[in-house]
C-alpha positions in Angstrom: -14.8 -2.7 1.2 -14.8 0.7 -0.5 -12.9 3.8 0.3 -15.1 6.9 0.0 -13.9 10.5 0.2 -16.9 12.6 -0.7 -20.1 12.3 -2.7 -20.6 14.1 -6.0 -23.5 14.1 -8.4 -24.6 13.5 -11.9 -21.7 12.6 -14.2 -18.6 10.6 -13.4 -15.5 9.2 -15.0 -14.6 5.7 -13.9 -11.2 4.1 -14.6 -9.8 0.7 -14.4 -6.2 0.9 -13.1 -3.9 -1.8 -14.6 -3.5 -1.3 -18.4 -5.7 1.8 -18.3 -4.0 4.3 -16.1 -0.6 2.7 -16.6 0.6 0.1 -19.0 1.4 -2.6 -16.4 0.0 -5.7 -18.2 3.3 -7.0 -19.4 4.5 -7.1 -15.8 1.4 -8.9 -14.7 1.9 -11.4 -17.5 5.5 -12.0 -16.4 4.5 -12.4 -12.8 1.8 -15.0 -13.7 4.2 -16.9 -15.8 6.8 -17.1 -13.0 4.2 -18.6 -10.6 2.2 -20.7 -13.0 5.0 -22.1 -15.3 6.3 -24.5 -12.6 2.7 -25.7 -12.2 2.4 -26.6 -15.9 0.8 -23.4 -17.3 2.7 -21.4 -19.9 1.4 -17.8 -19.9 2.0 -16.4 -23.3 0.4 -13.2 -24.7 -2.7 -14.9 -26.0 -3.4 -16.9 -22.9 -2.9 -13.8 -20.8 -5.4 -11.8 -22.8 -7.9 -14.6 -22.9 -7.8 -16.1 -19.4 -6.0 -13.7 -17.1 -6.3 -10.1 -18.1 -8.8 -8.2 -16.0 -10.1 -11.3 -14.1 -10.3 -11.5 -10.3 -7.8 -13.6 -8.4 -10.6 -15.8 -7.1 -11.7 -16.7 -10.6 -8.1 -17.2 -11.7 -7.4 -19.5 -8.8 -10.5 -21.6 -9.6 -9.4 -21.9 -13.3 -5.7 -22.5 -12.9 -5.4 -24.1 -9.5 -8.5 -26.4 -9.3 -6.8 -29.0 -7.1 -5.6 -26.5 -4.5 -7.6 -25.5 -1.4 -9.0 -21.9 -1.4 -6.4 -21.0 1.2 -3.6 -22.4 -0.9 -4.9 -20.6 -4.0 -4.8 -17.4 -2.1 -1.2 -17.9 -1.0 -0.1 -18.8 -4.5 -1.7 -15.7 -6.0 -0.4 -13.6 -3.2 3.0 -14.7 -4.3 2.2 -13.6 -7.8 1.1 -10.2 -6.6 4.3 -9.8 -4.6 6.3 -10.6 -7.7 4.3 -8.0 -9.6 4.9 -5.3 -7.0 8.6 -6.0 -7.1 8.6 -5.8 -10.9 6.6 -2.6 -11.1 8.5 -0.6 -8.4 10.0 2.4 -10.0 8.4 1.7 -13.4 5.0 3.3 -13.0 4.3 5.8 -15.7 0.9 7.2 -16.8 -0.7 6.5 -20.1 -0.1 9.6 -22.4 -2.6 12.3 -21.8 -3.8 10.9 -18.5 -2.7 13.8 -16.3 -4.2 16.5 -18.6 -7.5 14.6 -18.6 -7.6 14.3 -14.9 -6.9 18.1 -14.6 -9.8 18.7 -17.1 -12.2 16.6 -15.1 -11.2 18.2 -11.8 -11.7 21.6 -13.3 -15.1 20.7 -14.5 -16.1 19.3 -11.1 -16.6 15.8 -12.5 -15.8 13.1 -9.9 -13.6 10.2 -10.7 -13.6 6.6 -9.4 -11.1 3.8 -9.7 -12.7 0.4 -10.3 -10.4 -2.6 -10.3 -10.1 -6.3 -9.8 -6.6 -5.8 -8.5 -5.8 -6.4 -4.8 -5.9 -3.2 -2.7 -2.2 -3.2 -2.1 -1.6 -3.2 -5.9 -4.2 -0.5 -6.5 -2.8 1.7 -3.8 0.8 1.2 -5.0 -0.1 2.2 -8.6 -2.2 5.2 -7.7 0.4 6.4 -5.3 3.2 5.8 -7.8 1.3 7.9 -10.3 0.7 10.6 -7.7 -3.1 10.5 -8.3 -4.5 8.8 -5.2 -6.3 12.0 -4.1 -7.9 12.4 -7.5 -10.4 9.6 -6.9 -13.4 9.9 -4.7 -13.8 6.2 -4.4 -11.7 3.1 -4.9 -13.7 0.0 -5.7 -11.9 -3.4 -5.3 -13.7 -6.2 -7.1 -12.3 -8.9 -4.8 -13.8 -7.2 -1.8 -17.3 -7.4 -3.3 -19.6 -10.5 -3.8 -18.8 -10.3 -7.5 -15.8 -8.8 -9.4 -15.6 -8.0 -13.0 -17.0 -9.1 -15.5 -20.0 -8.8 -13.3 -21.5 -5.2 -13.3 -21.4 -4.9 -9.5 -18.0 -3.1 -9.2 -19.1 -0.4 -11.6 -22.6 -0.2 -10.1 -20.9 0.4 -6.7 -18.6 3.0 -8.2 -21.6 4.9 -9.5 -23.5 4.6 -6.3 -20.8 5.9 -4.1 -20.4 9.1 -6.1 -24.1 9.5 -6.8 -23.6 9.3 -10.6 -25.9 7.9 -13.3 -24.6 5.3 -15.7 -25.8 6.9 -19.0 -24.3 10.3 -18.0 -20.9 8.7 -17.1 -18.0 7.2 -19.0 -15.8 4.3 -18.1 -12.3 3.5 -19.4 -11.1 -0.1 -19.6 -8.5 -2.2 -21.3 -9.6 -5.8 -20.8 -12.6 -7.8 -22.1 -13.8 -8.6 -18.5 -13.5 -4.9 -17.6 -15.4 -3.6 -20.7 -18.1 -6.3 -20.1 -18.5 -5.2 -16.5 -18.8 -1.5 -17.2 -21.1 -2.0 -20.2 -23.3 -4.4 -18.3 -23.6 -1.6 -15.7 -25.0 0.6 -18.5 -21.9 2.9 -18.7 -20.7 4.0 -22.1 -17.2 2.5 -22.1 -14.1 3.5 -24.0 -11.4 0.8 -24.5 -7.7 1.6 -24.2 -5.7 -0.3 -26.7 -2.8 -1.0 -24.4 -3.1 -4.8 -25.0 -6.3 -5.5 -27.0 -7.3 -4.3 -30.5 -10.1 -2.0 -31.3 -12.1 -5.0 -32.7 -11.6 -7.0 -29.4 -12.7 -4.0 -27.2 -15.7 -3.2 -29.3 -16.7 -6.9 -29.4 -16.6 -6.9 -25.6 -19.0 -3.9 -25.5 -16.9 -0.7 -25.8 -18.5 2.2 -27.7 -15.1 3.3 -29.0 -11.4 2.8 -28.4 -8.3 5.0 -28.1 -4.6 4.4 -28.1 -4.1 6.9 -25.2 -5.9 9.7 -23.4 -4.5 12.3 -25.7 -6.3 10.8 -28.7 -8.1 13.7 -30.5 -11.2 11.7 -31.1 -11.3 10.6 -27.5 -11.0 14.2 -26.3 -13.7 15.4 -28.7 -16.0 12.6 -27.5 -15.4 13.5 -23.8 -15.9 17.2 -24.5 -19.3 16.5 -26.0 -20.3 13.8 -23.4 -19.1 15.7 -20.3 -20.1 19.2 -21.6 -16.7 20.7 -20.6 
């Protein structure tokens, strides 16, 4: 269910993966469109943001494929994920400032956790493609839990497996469902404006937003919150 490397204490930084560590949302949107368009669902930007971005495949299958069996939904969404992995191969680049931020957290001894609704194959592909797999002390996969995002359970599990407290930690998210999940777990959450606007992210529960990890205001906020 969850990969754990070693336990840490106190504070933690928790990161969504798609759209947060790398700007992969356009590729997900294209993959969904290729699979759903023949089934009568046009996936444009607004529909992607509203009904697909950040949601688990289980909930997406229930919404878009109500007449299919659970097994058939799984197969169709597996096809979508395979298309995404083909599209993203060789195109995985970090959000600006990410590597410097990870270096800073490592230097300060602050554990980091990846928390995602993506399937494990996707999560591992992206983390490996960015060369940062070993940075994370735990990888929490929403679809492997009783509840994925927007339920708080994925972030609660992330905190539990590194022994961190919610108020002392910070989460980074780019979707409404992800922000709602982290905020519901009691974690101050910063929204990344890779797809959604500042207003959208704050409305979902983010305490602030940033265009990238090298945003001066974000760095000042982290320096104060993490005491580094």
